[in-house]
C-alpha positions in Angstrom: 9.7 -8.9 -22.0 13.1 -7.3 -21.4 15.0 -8.9 -18.5 18.0 -7.7 -16.5 20.9 -10.1 -16.1 23.7 -10.1 -13.6 27.2 -11.6 -14.3 29.2 -13.7 -12.0 33.0 -13.3 -11.4 33.6 -16.2 -13.9 31.7 -14.2 -16.7 28.7 -16.6 -16.7 25.4 -14.9 -16.8 23.4 -15.4 -13.6 19.7 -16.0 -13.2 17.7 -13.0 -14.7 16.5 -10.5 -12.2 12.7 -10.5 -12.1 10.3 -7.9 -10.9 9.0 -7.9 -7.3 5.6 -9.3 -8.1 7.1 -12.2 -10.0 9.6 -12.7 -7.0 6.5 -12.7 -4.7 4.8 -15.4 -6.8 8.0 -17.4 -6.9 8.3 -17.4 -3.0 4.9 -19.0 -2.9 6.1 -22.0 -4.7 7.3 -25.0 -2.9 11.1 -24.5 -3.7 11.1 -20.8 -2.8 10.0 -21.2 0.9 12.6 -21.3 3.7 12.8 -24.3 5.9 11.8 -22.4 9.1 8.8 -21.0 7.2 7.9 -24.5 6.2 7.9 -25.6 9.8 5.7 -22.7 10.8 3.3 -23.7 8.0 3.3 -27.2 9.4 2.4 -26.0 12.8 -0.2 -23.7 11.4 -1.7 -26.5 9.4 -1.9 -28.7 12.6 -3.6 -26.0 14.5 -6.3 -25.5 11.7 -8.5 -28.3 12.9 -8.4 -27.1 16.5 -9.3 -23.6 15.3 -12.1 -24.9 13.2 -13.5 -26.9 16.2 -13.2 -23.8 18.3 -15.1 -21.7 15.8 -17.8 -24.4 15.5 -18.2 -24.7 19.3 -18.4 -20.9 19.6 -21.0 -20.7 16.8 -23.0 -23.5 18.5 -23.0 -21.7 21.8 -23.8 -18.4 20.2 -26.8 -19.9 18.3 -28.0 -21.8 21.5 -27.8 -18.5 23.5 -29.8 -16.8 20.8 -32.5 -19.4 20.9 -32.5 -19.3 24.7 -32.9 -15.5 24.6 -36.0 -15.8 22.4 -37.5 -18.3 24.7 -36.6 -16.2 27.7 -38.2 -13.1 26.2 -41.4 -15.0 25.4 -41.5 -16.4 29.0 -41.1 -13.0 30.5 -43.8 -11.5 28.3 -46.2 -14.4 29.3 -45.3 -13.9 32.9 -46.1 -10.2 32.6 -49.4 -11.1 30.8 -50.2 -13.4 33.8 -49.8 -10.6 36.3 -51.9 -8.3 34.1 -54.6 -11.0 34.2 -54.4 -10.9 38.0 -55.0 -7.1 37.9 -57.9 -7.6 35.5 -59.4 -10.3 37.7 -59.2 -7.8 40.7 -61.1 -5.2 38.6 -63.7 -7.9 37.8 -64.1 -8.9 41.4 -64.6 -5.2 42.3 -67.3 -4.7 39.8 -68.9 -8.1 40.8 -69.1 -6.8 44.4 -70.8 -3.6 43.2 -73.4 -5.6 41.4 -74.4 -7.3 44.7 -75.5 -4.0 46.3 -79.3 -3.3 46.1 -78.6 0.3 45.8 -76.8 -0.4 42.4 -79.3 -3.0 41.1 -82.2 -0.7 41.9 -80.4 2.6 41.2 -81.5 3.8 44.7 -80.4 7.1 46.1 -77.5 5.5 48.0 -75.9 4.2 44.8 -73.3 7.0 44.6 -72.3 6.5 48.2 -72.0 2.7 47.8 -69.6 3.1 44.9 -67.6 5.6 46.7 -67.2 3.2 49.6 -66.0 0.4 47.3 -63.5 2.7 45.6 -62.0 3.8 49.0 -61.3 0.1 49.8 -59.8 -0.5 46.3 -56.5 1.7 45.9 -55.4 2.4 42.5 -58.8 3.0 41.0 -59.6 6.5 39.8 -63.4 6.0 39.8 -66.3 3.4 39.7 -69.3 4.4 37.7 -72.6 2.9 36.3 -73.5 3.8 32.6 -77.2 3.1 31.9 -78.6 1.9 28.6 -79.2 5.4 27.4 -75.5 6.3 27.7 -75.8 8.4 30.8 -73.7 8.1 33.9 -76.5 6.9 36.4 -74.3 7.0 39.6 -70.5 7.3 40.2 -68.0 7.1 43.1 -66.8 10.7 42.3 -69.2 13.6 42.7 -69.5 15.6 39.5 -68.3 12.8 37.2 -71.6 12.6 35.5 -71.4 16.2 34.5 -67.6 16.2 33.6 -67.6 13.0 31.5 -71.0 13.2 29.7 -70.5 12.0 26.2 -66.8 10.8 26.9 -65.3 8.1 24.7 -65.1 5.7 27.6 -68.9 6.1 28.2 -69.6 5.2 24.6 -67.3 2.2 24.8 -69.1 1.1 28.0 -72.4 0.9 26.1 -70.8 -1.3 23.4 -69.2 -3.8 25.8 -70.8 -7.2 25.6 -68.7 -9.0 28.2 -66.0 -8.1 30.8 -63.2 -6.4 28.8 -60.5 -3.8 29.2 -60.9 -0.6 27.4 -58.6 1.9 25.7 -56.2 4.5 27.1 -58.4 7.3 28.4 -57.8 10.8 30.0 -60.4 12.4 32.2 -60.7 15.8 33.7 -59.8 14.5 37.2 -57.0 12.1 35.9 -55.1 13.9 33.1 -52.3 11.2 33.4 -54.8 8.7 32.0 -56.7 5.7 33.1 -57.5 2.1 32.0 -61.2 1.4 32.2 -62.6 -2.2 32.7 -66.3 -2.8 31.6 -68.7 -5.3 33.1 -72.2 -5.5 31.5 -75.1 -6.1 33.9 -77.5 -9.0 33.1 -80.1 -8.3 35.8 -83.5 -7.0 34.9 -85.1 -4.0 36.3 -83.9 -0.4 36.4 -80.2 -1.4 35.6 -81.2 -3.5 32.5 -78.7 -2.8 29.7 -76.4 -0.8 32.1 -72.6 -1.3 32.4 -70.3 -1.0 35.4 -67.0 0.7 34.8 -63.8 0.6 37.0 -61.0 2.9 35.9 -57.4 2.0 37.1 -55.0 4.9 37.3 -52.0 4.4 34.9 -49.6 5.7 37.6 -50.8 2.8 39.8 -50.0 0.4 36.9 -46.5 1.9 36.7 -46.0 1.1 40.5 -47.4 -2.3 39.9 -44.8 -2.9 37.2 -42.1 -1.7 39.6 -43.3 -4.1 42.3 -43.1 -7.0 39.8 -39.3 -6.5 39.5 -38.6 -6.4 43.2 -35.8 -8.6 44.7 -36.6 -12.3 44.2 -39.0 -11.7 41.3 -38.9 -13.9 38.3 -38.5 -10.8 36.1 -35.0 -10.1 34.9 -33.7 -6.7 36.4 -32.4 -5.5 32.9 -35.8 -6.0 31.2 -38.2 -3.2 30.4 -41.8 -4.0 31.1 -44.5 -2.3 29.0 -48.3 -2.5 28.8 -50.3 -1.2 25.8 -53.9 -1.3 24.7 -55.1 -3.0 21.5 -54.3 0.1 19.4 -50.6 0.2 20.5 -51.0 3.1 23.0 -48.6 2.7 25.9 -50.5 2.4 29.3 -47.6 1.8 31.7 -43.8 1.3 31.6 -41.5 0.6 34.5 -38.8 2.9 32.9 -39.5 6.4 31.8 -43.2 6.0 32.4 -44.2 9.6 32.4 -42.2 10.4 29.1 -43.8 7.6 27.0 -47.3 6.9 28.4 -50.1 7.7 26.0 -47.7 7.5 22.9 -47.9 4.8 20.2 -45.6 1.9 19.6 -43.0 2.6 16.9 -44.0 1.3 13.3 -41.6 -1.7 13.6 -43.7 -3.0 16.5 -46.9 -3.1 14.4 -46.7 -7.0 13.9 -47.3 -7.7 17.6 -50.6 -5.8 17.6 -52.0 -8.2 15.0 -50.3 -11.4 16.3 -52.3 -14.3 17.6 -49.6 -15.9 19.7 -46.6 -14.8 21.8 -43.4 -14.1 19.9 -40.3 -12.1 19.6 -39.0 -9.0 17.6 -35.7 -7.2 17.2 -36.4 -3.5 16.8 -35.5 0.0 17.7 -37.6 0.8 20.8 -39.5 4.0 21.4 -36.6 5.3 23.6 -34.1 4.7 20.7 -32.4 1.6 22.1 -32.3 -1.5 20.0 -33.8 -4.4 22.0 -35.0 -8.0 21.8 -38.8 -7.8 22.3 -40.8 -10.6 23.8 -44.5 -10.0 23.6 -48.0 -11.5 24.5 -50.4 -10.0 21.9 -53.6 -8.0 22.7 -56.1 -11.0 22.4 -59.2 -11.8 24.2 -57.4 -14.0 26.7 -55.3 -11.0 27.7 -58.3 -8.7 27.9 -57.1 -7.0 24.6 -53.9 -5.6 26.5 -50.5 -6.3 25.1 -47.7 -7.3 27.5 -44.2 -6.5 26.2 -40.8 -7.1 27.8 -37.6 -5.8 26.1 -34.0 -6.7 26.7 -30.7 -5.4 25.3 -29.1 -8.4 23.8 -25.5 -7.2 24.4 -26.1 -7.3 28.1 -27.5 -10.8 27.9 -24.7 -12.0 25.6 -21.9 -10.4 27.6 -21.1 -13.5 29.6 -20.8 -15.8 26.5 -18.8 -13.2 24.6 -16.5 -13.0 27.6 -16.1 -16.8 27.5 -15.5 -16.9 23.9 -12.9 -14.1 24.2 -11.2 -16.1 26.9 -11.1 -19.1 24.6 -9.6 -17.1 21.7 -6.9 -15.7 24.0 -6.0 -19.1 25.4 -5.9 -20.6 21.8 -3.9 -17.6 20.5 -1.4 -17.7 23.4 -1.0 -21.4 22.8 -0.4 -21.0 19.0 2.0 -18.1 19.6 4.0 -20.3 22.1 4.1 -23.1 19.5 5.3 -20.8 16.8 8.0 -19.3 19.1 9.3 -22.7 20.1 9.3 -23.8 16.5 11.3 -20.7 15.6 13.9 -21.3 18.3 14.4 -24.9 17.2 14.4 -24.0 13.6 17.1 -21.4 14.2 19.3 -23.8 16.1 19.0 -26.8 13.8 18.1 -25.3 10.4 18.8 -21.6 10.1 22.4 -21.6 11.5 23.6 -24.5 9.2 21.9 -22.8 6.3 23.7 -19.6 7.0 27.0 -21.4 7.2 26.4 -23.0 3.7 25.3 -19.6 2.3 28.3 -17.8 3.7 30.6 -20.4 2.0 28.6 -20.1 -1.2 29.1 -16.3 -1.2 32.8 -16.6 -0.8 32.8 -19.1 -3.8 30.9 -16.6 -5.8 33.4 -13.8 -4.9 36.2 -16.1 -6.3 37.5 -17.6 -3.0 37.2 -21.3 -4.1 39.6 -22.3 -1.2 36.8 -21.7 1.3 35.0 -24.7 2.7 31.6 -25.2 4.3 31.7 -26.4 8.1 30.1 -29.3 9.7 30.7 -32.0 7.0 29.0 -34.8 9.1 28.0 -37.8 7.0 25.1 -38.7 9.4 23.2 -35.4 9.0 21.6 -34.0 5.9 23.2 -30.6 6.3 26.6 -32.3 6.8 26.0 -34.3 3.5 25.2 -31.1 1.7 28.3 -29.4 3.1 30.5 -32.3 1.8 28.9 -32.1 -1.6 29.4 -28.4 -1.8 33.1 -28.7 -0.7 33.7 -31.3 -3.4 32.1 -29.0 -6.0 34.2 -26.1 -4.9 37.4 -28.2 -5.3 36.4 -29.2 -8.8 35.6 -25.5 -9.6 39.0 -24.4 -8.2 40.8 -26.8 -10.5 38.8 -25.7 -13.5 39.4 -22.1 -12.7 43.1 -22.6 -12.7 42.9 -24.2 -16.1 40.7 -21.3 -17.4 43.1 -18.7 -15.9 46.0 -20.2 -17.9 44.0 -20.2 -21.1 42.8 -16.6 -20.4 46.4 -15.4 -20.1 47.2 -16.9 -23.5 44.1 -15.4 -25.1 44.9 -12.0 -23.4 48.3 -11.9 -25.0 46.8 -12.6 -28.4 44.1 -10.0 -28.0 46.7 -7.4 -27.0 48.6 -8.1 -30.2 45.5 -7.8 -32.3 44.4 -4.6 -30.5 47.8 -3.0 -31.2 47.4 -3.8 -35.0 43.8 -2.5 -35.0 45.0 0.8 -33.4 47.7 1.2 -36.0 45.1 0.6 -38.8 42.6 3.0 -37.2 45.2 5.8 -36.9 45.9 5.4 -40.7 42.3 5.4 -41.5 41.6 8.5 -39.4 44.4 10.3 -41.1 43.0 9.4 -44.5 39.5 10.5 -43.5 40.9 13.9 -42.2 42.8 14.3 -45.5 39.6 13.5 -47.5 37.5 16.1 -45.4 40.1 18.7 -46.0 40.0 17.9 -49.7 36.2 18.1 -49.8 36.2 21.3 -47.9 38.6 22.9 -50.4 36.6 21.6 -53.2 33.3 23.0 -51.7 35.0 26.3 -51.2 36.3 26.3 -54.8 32.7 25.5 -56.0 31.2 28.3 -53.9 33.9 30.7 -55.2 33.0 29.7 -58.7 29.3 30.1 -58.1 29.9 33.5 -56.5 32.1 34.5 -59.4 29.4 33.4 -61.9 26.8 35.4 -59.8 29.1 38.3 -59.6 29.7 38.2 -63.3 26.0 38.2 -64.1 25.3 41.0 -61.6 28.2 43.0 -62.9 26.9 42.6 -66.4 23.4 43.8 -65.4 24.9 46.7 -63.4 27.2 47.6 -66.4 24.1 48.0 -68.5 22.4 50.1 -65.9 25.4 52.3 -65.5 25.9 52.5 -69.2 22.4 53.9 -69.5 22.8 56.3 -66.5 26.1 57.6 -67.5 25.2 58.0 -71.1 22.0 59.7 -70.3 23.8 62.2 -67.9 26.3 62.9 -70.6 23.6 63.6 -73.2 21.7 65.8 -70.7 24.8 67.9 -70.1 25.2 68.4 -73.8 21.5 69.1 -74.5 20.7 71.2 -71.5 19.1 73.8 -73.6 16.6 71.3 -75.1 13.9 70.8 -72.4 12.2 68.0 -74.5 15.4 66.1 -74.9 16.3 66.6 -71.2 12.8 65.3 -70.2 13.2 62.2 -72.5 16.8 61.5 -71.3 15.7 62.0 -67.6 13.0 59.3 -68.1 15.6 56.9 -69.6 18.0 57.5 -66.7 15.2 56.9 -64.2 14.1 53.7 -65.9 17.7 52.5 -65.8 17.9 53.3 -62.1 14.6 51.3 -61.7 16.3 48.3 -63.2 19.1 48.7 -60.8 16.7 48.9 -57.9 15.0 45.6 -59.1 18.4 43.9 -59.2 19.2 44.9 -55.7 15.8 44.0 -54.4 16.3 40.4 -55.8 19.7 40.1 -54.2 18.5 41.3 -50.8 15.5 39.0 -51.0 17.9 36.1 -51.7 19.9 37.1 -48.7 16.6 37.6 -46.6 17.5 41.2 -45.9 14.8 42.8 -48.0 11.2 43.0 -46.8 8.4 41.5 -49.0 6.0 43.9 -50.3 2.8 41.9 -49.5 -0.2 42.3 -51.8 -3.5 40.5 -51.9 -3.1 38.1 -54.9 -5.4 36.1 -56.9 -3.3 33.0 -57.5 -5.5 31.6 -60.2 -5.4 34.8 -62.2 -1.6 35.1 -61.7 -1.0 31.6 -63.0 -3.3 32.2 -66.0 -1.3 35.4 -66.9 1.9 33.6 -66.5 0.9 30.8 -68.9 1.1 32.9 -72.0 4.5 34.4 -71.0 5.9 30.9 -70.2 4.5 29.4 -73.4 6.3 31.8 -75.5 9.5 31.7 -73.4 9.9 27.9 -72.9 9.4 26.9 -76.5 6.9 24.8 -78.5 8.3 21.5 -77.3 6.9 22.2 -73.8 3.2 22.4 -73.2 2.2 24.7 -70.4 -1.0 23.8 -68.5 -2.8 25.6 -65.7 -5.0 23.8 -63.1 -6.6 26.4 -60.7 -10.2 26.0 -59.5 -12.4 29.0 -59.3 -13.1 30.5 -55.8 -9.6 30.1 -54.4 -9.0 32.5 -51.5 -6.3 35.1 -52.0 -2.8 35.1 -50.5 -0.7 37.8 -49.1 2.6 37.8 -51.0 5.0 39.9 -53.0 3.7 39.7 -56.6 7.1 40.5 -58.3 8.9 37.9 -56.0 6.2 35.2 -56.6 6.4 35.7 -60.4 10.3 35.6 -60.3 10.1 32.4 -58.3 7.6 30.7 -60.6 9.6 31.8 -63.7 12.8 30.4 -62.2 11.1 27.1 -61.4 9.7 26.9 -64.9 13.2 27.5 -66.3 14.6 24.7 -64.2 11.8 22.5 -65.4 12.6 23.3 -69.1 16.2 22.3 -68.5 15.0 19.0 -67.1 12.9 18.3 -70.3 15.5 18.5 -73.1 13.3 16.4 -75.3 10.1 18.3 -74.4 7.3 17.6 -72.1 4.4 19.1 -70.1 4.8 21.8 -67.4 1.8 22.1 -65.0 1.0 25.2 -62.8 -1.6 24.1 -60.3 -3.2 25.7 -57.3 -5.6 24.3 -54.7 -6.8 25.0 -51.2 -5.4 22.7 -48.4 -6.4 22.7 -44.8 -3.6 21.8 -42.4 -4.6 20.2 -39.1 -2.5 20.1 -35.8 -1.5 16.5 -36.4 -0.1 17.1 -39.9 1.5 20.5 -39.5 5.0 19.3 -40.6 6.5 22.8 -40.0 3.3 24.8 -40.8 0.9 26.5 -38.5 -2.5 24.8 -38.6 -4.8 26.6 -40.9 -5.8 27.1 -44.7 -3.1 27.3 -47.3 -3.0 27.7 -51.1 -0.6 25.1 -52.5 1.0 26.4 -55.7 2.6 23.5 -57.6 5.1 23.5 -60.5 5.3 20.0 -62.0 7.2 18.7 -64.9 7.7 15.4 -66.8 11.5 15.7 -66.9 14.3 13.4 -65.8 13.7 13.9 -62.0 16.2 13.6 -59.2 17.7 10.8 -57.2 17.6 10.7 -53.4 21.1 12.2 -53.0 20.3 15.1 -55.3 16.9 15.7 -53.8 18.5 15.9 -50.3 20.7 18.9 -51.5 18.3 20.5 -54.0 17.5 23.5 -51.8 21.0 24.3 -50.7 22.5 27.6 -52.0 25.1 27.2 -54.8 24.2 23.6 -55.3 23.4 22.7 -59.0 23.6 19.7 -61.4 23.9 22.0 -64.4 27.1 22.2 -66.4 29.6 25.0 -65.5 28.3 28.3 -66.7 24.6 27.1 -67.0 23.5 27.9 -63.4 24.4 29.3 -60.0 22.3 27.0 -57.8 20.4 29.9 -56.3 16.9 29.3 -57.9 15.5 26.8 -55.4 17.2 28.6 -52.4 15.5 31.9 -53.5 12.1 30.0 -53.8 12.5 28.5 -50.3 13.5 31.9 -48.9 10.5 33.5 -50.5 8.1 30.8 -49.2 9.3 30.9 -45.7 9.4 34.7 -45.7 5.7 34.7 -46.7 4.8 32.6 -43.8 4.7 29.2 -45.5 7.2 26.6 -46.8 8.5 24.8 -49.9 8.5 21.1 -50.5 10.1 19.0 -53.3 9.0 15.6 -54.6 10.9 13.8 -57.3 12.0 10.4 -58.5 14.3 9.5 -61.4 12.4 9.3 -64.7 9.2 10.5 -62.9 9.6 14.3 -63.0 9.7 16.8 -60.3 7.0 18.5 -58.2 7.8 21.7 -56.3 5.1 23.1 -54.0 4.9 26.6 -52.4 2.5 26.5 -49.4 1.2 30.2 -48.9 -1.3 31.0 -46.2 -4.7 31.8 -47.4 -6.3 35.0 -46.2 -9.5 37.0 -46.5 -8.0 40.2 -44.9 -7.6 43.4 -46.7 -4.2 44.0 -48.3 -1.5 45.6 -46.2 2.1 46.8 -46.4 5.0 45.8 -44.2 6.7 49.2 -44.2 4.7 52.4 -43.6 4.0 54.4 -46.8 4.2 58.2 -46.9 1.0 60.2 -47.4 0.9 62.3 -50.7 1.0 65.9 -49.9 -1.5 68.2 -51.6 0.1 70.6 -54.1 1.3 73.8 -52.4 1.2 72.1 -48.9 5.0 72.5 -48.3 6.0 74.9 -45.7 8.9 77.0 -47.3 9.9 78.4 -43.9 10.2 74.9 -42.4 13.7 73.9 -41.2 15.0 70.4 -42.0 18.0 68.8 -40.3 19.5 66.3 -42.8 22.1 63.6 -41.5 23.9 61.1 -43.8 27.4 60.0 -43.9 27.5 59.5 -47.8 28.3 62.9 -49.3 26.7 62.2 -52.7 23.5 61.0 -51.1 23.5 63.9 -48.7 24.0 66.4 -51.5 21.1 65.0 -53.6 18.6 64.8 -50.7 19.5 68.3 -49.6 19.1 69.7 -53.1 15.7 68.0 -53.5 14.5 69.4 -50.2 15.8 72.9 -51.0 14.0 72.7 -54.4 10.9 72.0 -52.6 11.3 75.2 -50.6 12.7 74.0 -47.3 15.6 75.4 -45.2 18.1 72.5 -44.9 21.0 72.0 -42.6 23.0 68.9 -43.8 25.6 67.2 -41.6 27.9 64.1 -42.0 27.3 62.3 -38.7 25.0 61.9 -35.7 27.4 63.4 -33.2 27.6 66.7 -35.0 23.8 66.7 -35.3 23.3 66.2 -31.6 25.9 68.9 -30.8 24.1 71.5 -33.1 20.8 70.6 -31.4 22.2 71.1 -27.9 23.6 74.6 -29.2 20.0 75.6 -30.0 19.8 74.8 -33.7 16.4 75.6 -35.1 14.8 72.5 -36.4 11.2 71.5 -37.4 12.1 67.9 -38.8 14.8 65.4 -38.7 15.9 63.3 -41.7 18.6 60.6 -40.9 20.3 57.7 -42.5 20.0 54.4 -40.5 23.4 52.8 -40.9 26.2 55.5 -39.9 29.5 55.2 -38.1 29.4 56.2 -34.5 25.8 57.2 -33.7 23.3 55.3 -35.9 20.0 56.7 -37.0 17.9 55.0 -34.3 20.1 56.4 -31.5 20.1 59.8 -33.1 16.3 59.9 -33.3 16.0 58.8 -29.7 18.5 61.5 -28.4 16.9 64.2 -30.6 13.5 63.4 -29.1 15.0 63.7 -25.6 16.3 67.2 -26.5 13.3 68.2 -28.7 10.2 66.2 -27.5 7.7 65.6 -30.4 10.2 66.3 -33.1 9.1 64.6 -36.4 11.7 62.3 -37.9 12.3 60.3 -41.1 14.7 57.2 -41.0 16.1 56.4 -44.5 17.8 53.0 -45.1 19.2 51.2 -48.1 17.9 47.8 -46.8 15.3 46.4 -44.4 17.4 43.9 -42.5 17.9 43.4 -38.7 18.8 47.1 -38.1 15.7 48.3 -39.9 13.5 45.8 -38.1 15.0 47.0 -34.8 14.3 50.6 -35.8 10.7 49.9 -36.6 10.2 48.1 -33.3 11.8 50.9 -31.2 9.5 52.6 -28.7 10.4 56.2 -29.9 8.1 59.1 -28.8 6.9 61.5 -31.5 6.3 61.2 -35.2 8.5 58.6 -37.0 8.6 57.2 -40.6 10.8 54.6 -42.3 11.7 55.1 -46.0 13.6 52.6 -48.1 16.4 53.7 -50.6 16.4 54.6 -53.4 14.0 57.5 -52.5 12.8 59.8 -55.1 12.5 63.5 -54.5 8.7 63.3 -54.7 8.6 60.6 -52.1 10.8 62.5 -49.7 9.1 65.9 -50.0 5.7 64.3 -49.8 6.6 62.5 -46.5 8.2 65.7 -45.1 5.1 67.7 -46.0 2.8 65.0 -44.6 4.7 65.0 -41.2 4.9 68.7 -40.9 1.2 69.1 -41.9 0.2 66.4 -39.3 2.2 68.3 -36.6 0.6 71.6 -37.6 -3.0 70.1 -37.5 -2.2 68.6 -34.1 
């Protein structure tokens, strides 16, 4: 791990600076805690048992109160069940009084009136009725009850009753709010044998009874909710929101109390949405199958103990804060201030003021003893510093003398290095001039041959003008010589990257096979030429002539590296380049053409400069150092790259990476359309602009021979002036590079004056200016032709443009 160090004034490395998490962990160690913090930790540790006891007491009180609340809820439910039992016993007494009446026992005509009299003396009852063994209402306290309630559920339940018992929640026509029936079977013989007396208590009266149970001085808690329900969990009465919930079932969470056998408690969300502690007496036979439920909100019951606990926490917290505050005050007076004084003295010592002394050097106190020890250390350090300062002055004097000597030596070395760089630059310039001279000599030799053929042919034509056959033969010879000169200029422009590559769709395997025979005859019998190219290679887009020239040059270099003979391999294979291995190439498919030899190879220094122009290892007069530079220029111009691998004694492998394509062949520069015979328009007017008189004269003569009317001018300014004066013109032919107004500007201005005017731009090279011309946004017809232009090419293009304009 990399650490940052600080340096003291004495030059001694200080403690390494650590990251903040490491510093935080260091502060947790025993030696990294301040004294005042230690005192606070001691106080806090002393208070921990008190806090633990307080928490234990609070927890015990909380648990006790919880248990008390459970007992309280059960007691309240049992108390409610006892009051309910009193109501039930009142109903039983009422029904027992009815059985004592002869009218009821004998079903005499006064039975209805007798039951009505009993009901008037028993408020809270909706009706009293006698149901016979056949399930009919034999007599009732309310007139019309027999007709209204015939076949009602409470009538059927009355026939099934075997003893005194409470029924289920029931609604009648006269009491839509609902009633609670009580059933008493009659055991007497006679007309009422098998009959059952029914007394129905109004549920509204039950609600009032619950309210009366919670009156002042009642044993029921005021914040409790009293509820009565039948054995099916249907609410019969409630002292709070009775009308809203009567007749509704208990929530599902209360289902356990309906099946319980003994009183208990539940904590659940009540039917009104409030969470309560529920104490219940289940609907068993002892309770007449009626559930008595009392609900409490625990928060209200626990509020007093929570308040007491909060007061205890506040008192304990206040005492703790007071203890901490007093500890801080004492620590600041007796610990922090002496520590600050020692640290201030230590900072002055670190800044170099060793004469400073710590105050309070009392031998009876620990801080006084520390101050005395630190002062003694400062005195010893001051003495040592004086000694070191003396030695440093001596050393500084010696270093100054050595530095002066080193500067003088460095100045001499820089002068020698500059002189060497100048000499190397002069040598390099001389080598380049030598290479250029050799190149110029070779080019001059080739051009002299071309000029010899052209001049000789022209002289012969002038002497044999009357012999058409000889003139035709000599004209062909002159044209062939001119073609050779065109080939020489194309190679020179390709080397300088100023000639466009004429891209063709090439079968690399077939090209290498064709070159094998040529190279086998050229390189000699001591060198075996092999071709390794699998079938099915995709084609590449490249200039066939340039590719052949590059391969022949590479093969010639390989021959020179194999003076004793060897093997030359021409290989091609398909390689896919991915994004992670592009190495200067765009990801995709490439055909890698390799020229490998078994020659002497190159060392690392030679390999590093092998692709530089004019660099060669051949003897003077045997090479110009342009072969590999031209190969690299060709590969990069074709969208690929060139790589070289070589080791001394292991041969050389030069690879050309050319993009594979399946597209149809295309051309970089637009090619003129061939005009049909007789398609020239003799009356058409052509404006020809070229600053070379000889070229202008030849082009004008070729156009006039084709039947066109030609106006030839020497510069663009004159041409624009004639156009502004109203010169008749159907087509413009202009050279690209001219003094003043160039060809691109001339065409643009001519289109401004004559919109839609067809134009031909002629250039001797396709460099930056030509690329600019092709990319210009020029309105109207526009074509680029490269010199040398034959008469047929020029006239065909003129005819094509004029024909296209006429057809439009």
